[in-house]
N, C-alpha and C positions, 0 to 999 in steps of 0.2 A: 521507616526505611522501606522503599518499594523493592520488591524482588521480581526480577524478570523471569520469564518462563525458560525452561531448559528443554531443548529438543532431544528426545531419547536417541535419535540417530547419532548424535555427537558421541554417545557412549556405547554405540552398538558394537564397536570393535571389542569391547570388554567381554561381550557375550561369546564371541567367537574364541577369544583367548581362554575363557573358562572351560571350553569344551575341547581344547587341544589335549591330545593324549588320551581322550576317551574313545570308546568304541564307536565306529561310524553309525551303528544302529541305535543311536541315543533315542530315548523314549519321548523326548519333547518334540512337539509338532511346530510348524511355522507359526501357527496361531499362538501356541504357548510362548514362543520366543518373542513374538510381537508385543507381548505385554511386559517384557523385561526392559527396564530403563530407569532413568532418573529424571523426573519432571515434577519439581515442587509446585503445588498449586498456589495460586495467589493467596498471600497472607499465611503461608504455611508456618506452623509452630509445633515444635516437638513438645509432647506432654511432660511437664516437669515432675509430675507425680508418678511417672512410670518407675518402678523399682527393679533394681538389678543387683547382682553380686559382683563385688570388686574381686577379681581373681587374684590380686596381690595378697590380700589378707582375709578374704572371705566375708568382709562386711557387707551388709545390705545398705544400699544407697539409692536414693531417688536421683533422677537426672538433674533435678534442681539442686540437690546437695553437691553433685559433681561440678556443675557450672558455678555455683556460688556467685552469680553476677558477672562472671568473666566470659568473654567470647571464647568460642571453642571450635576446633576442627573435629567434626563428627565423621567417623569412617565406619560404615557398616561393613563387616567382613565375615568371611567363613574362615575360622581359625584353622580348619583342616585343608584349605585351598592352597595349593602350591603353584598354580598356574598364573593367577592374577593377583591374589591378595598379598602374597609375599613381595613381589616387586613393587606393587602399589604402595605398600606400607614403607618399604625401603626408600622409595623416591620421595614420599611425603616427609619421612624423617630427615632426610638430607636437606630438603627444602626448608623445613621448619628450623633446623639448626642454623641455616644461613640467613634467616630473617633478621637476626639481631634482637628479637623479642625474647623475653624471659619465660620459659615454660613453667607453668604452675603459678606464675605471678601475673604476667600479661595475658596469658591464654591457657587453655587446657586442651590437650590431645585426648580424644575419647574414641576408643574402638568399641564397637558393639557387635557381638557375635550373633548371627542369625541361624547357625547350624546347631540345633539342640544336642547333637551327638558330640560336639567338640567341648570337652570339659575345661575346667579352670586351669589344670596343668597344661593342657594343649595350648590354651590361650596364652598363658604366661610364656611358654617356651617359644611360640611363634613370634610374639611381639618382641621379646628380648633378642631373638636371633636377628630380626630385621632392624631394630633400632640401636642395638648395642647398649653397653652400659654407659650411663651418663644422666644428666639432669632431665633430659626429655623422657627417658624410660621411667625414671624415678617419679616424675610428676604425672605420667600418663594414667588415665583411668581405663583399665582393660576389663570391660564389662561382659558378663554372661547373664542369661536369664531364661525364663520360661517363654514359650511362644507368645503368650498373651501380651505382655508388656513390650516384647521385641517388635511384634507386628503393630502395636499401637504407635510406636515411634516411627518405624519404617513407612507405614502407610501415611502417617501425618506429614512426613517430609517428602513424600512422592518417590520413595525408593522401592522398586518392584523387582522381585526375584522369583525364580521357579525351581522347584525340586524335580530332578529326574530320577525316578525310581530305578530305571534300568541300569544306570551307572552310579547310583547312590551319590550324586553330586548336585551342585546348584549352578544354574545359569544366573548370573547377576551382573549388574553394571559395575564398572570400575569408576565409582563416583564418591566424592566427599562433599560434605556440606559445612559451611561456616555458619555457626549459630551466634546470635547475640546472647548477652547474659541472661535474658529472659526466655530463651528458647526459640526465638523467631529465626527462620531461615533467611540469612542475609545473602548468601551466595552458594552456588553449586559449582564445584571445580572438578576437573579431570585429574586425578592423581598421577596418571601416566604421562601427563604433559605439564605437571606442576612445577612452577619456579618459585624461588624465594621472593621475588618481587611481587608476583601475584598473591602469594600467601600473606605477605606482610600487608599489602594494600587491603586485602579482604578482611584480615583480622583488625586492622586499624579502623576500617569502616564499621565493622561489627562492634568494635569497642566504643563507638559513638563519642569520641573525644577523650576517653579515659586512658588510652595507650597511644604510643607514637608521639611524634613531634610536629613542629611547624613544617618541616621539610616534607613529611608524609602528606600533610594537608595540601601543600602546593603540588605535589605529584598527582594527587587525586583530582586536582583541577584539570590536569592535562591528560589523564588516562581514564578510560571508561571501561566498564565490564561488558564484554560481548557474550550474550547468552548462547549464541550459536557455537562458540568455541570453548567457553568456560575459562577464558583468560582475559587479562586486561590489555587493551590496545590504546595507542596514542590517539587523542582527539585533536586533529590538526587545528580546527577552529579555536579550541580552547587554548592550545599551545600558542597560536598566533595572538590571541587576545591577551593572554598573560604576558607574553613577550612584549606586546605593544604597551601594556600598562607599565611594565618595568622600564621600558625605554622612555616613556613620557615622564615617569617619576624621576628617572635619572636626569633628564633634560631640565626638569623643574628645579631639582636640587642644584644643578650646575648654574642655572640662571640666578637662583637665589644667592649662591656663594659669590658669583661674580658681582652681583648687585651690592652685597655687603662689603666686598673688597673695594668696590668703587667708592662707596660712601666713606670707607676708612681712609682712602687716598685723598679725598677732597673734603676735609672737615669744614663745617660751617662756622 
C-alpha cells in the first residue's frame, strides 16, 4: 500500500492551539516550531518491537502485541495537554464510535504518551474522561513508556514535537496515523477534522480486505485520500466510471431479460 506524503502545514494549526493559554514569552523559536509537524516518510513503519506499559493494568507490551495483526488508529498524545489532546481524543472517539466497526475486533485505538512526566494514572484519567465508559475505552491501548521507545515510534512515523522548557509544555501536531496490522503507516489524518466516513475508509483500507464489506470497496473506488487535507474526497472520474459500468450492466441485464422473454413467447 502506497502512503502519500503529508504536508506539515496541514497540521500547523495544532501547534498554535497547543500554545494557547501559555505565556507569550514561550521559549520556542520559529526555527523550533518549523520542525513540529506530521509528515510520514515513504514506506514509514512503526517498530513492532518497541515496548511500552499498558496504563490499564501495568503490563509490558510491544507494539506488535497491541496490534496483533489488526489495523489501528495510533494517536501520539501528551496526557497532560488540555488544549489540543483532550478535544482531539474526544473527536476521534466520537468518529470511531460512528464507524460501525467493532473496537478491539476490527481495529485497535492506541494512544501513545510522549510526555514522560505524565504517569499511568494521568493517562487513564485523561483517556477515560474523553472516551467515556464503553467498548471503545475497554479495548483501547493507553500506552506510556520511556523516551527511547516513544521516540523510536514517533520518529519512524514522522511525528515531530518540541519541548518548551519555559512553559513546561509541548508543541505538537494534532495528528493521528492509521496503521496496518504489521505497523505500516497507511494514512495520516487530522483528528480535529475527523469524520466517521474518513476513519472507516482508512481502517478498511488498512485492514486490506479483512474488515468492512463490499459496500466499503465500492465507496473506496469513488473516494480518494487527499494528503493535503488528510481527508477522503470524491473522485469524480471514478464515480462517473463506476456509474457508467453500473448503467451498462443494467442495460445488459434488461436486454437479456427481454430476449429470454421473447423466446418464451415464441416457442419453436
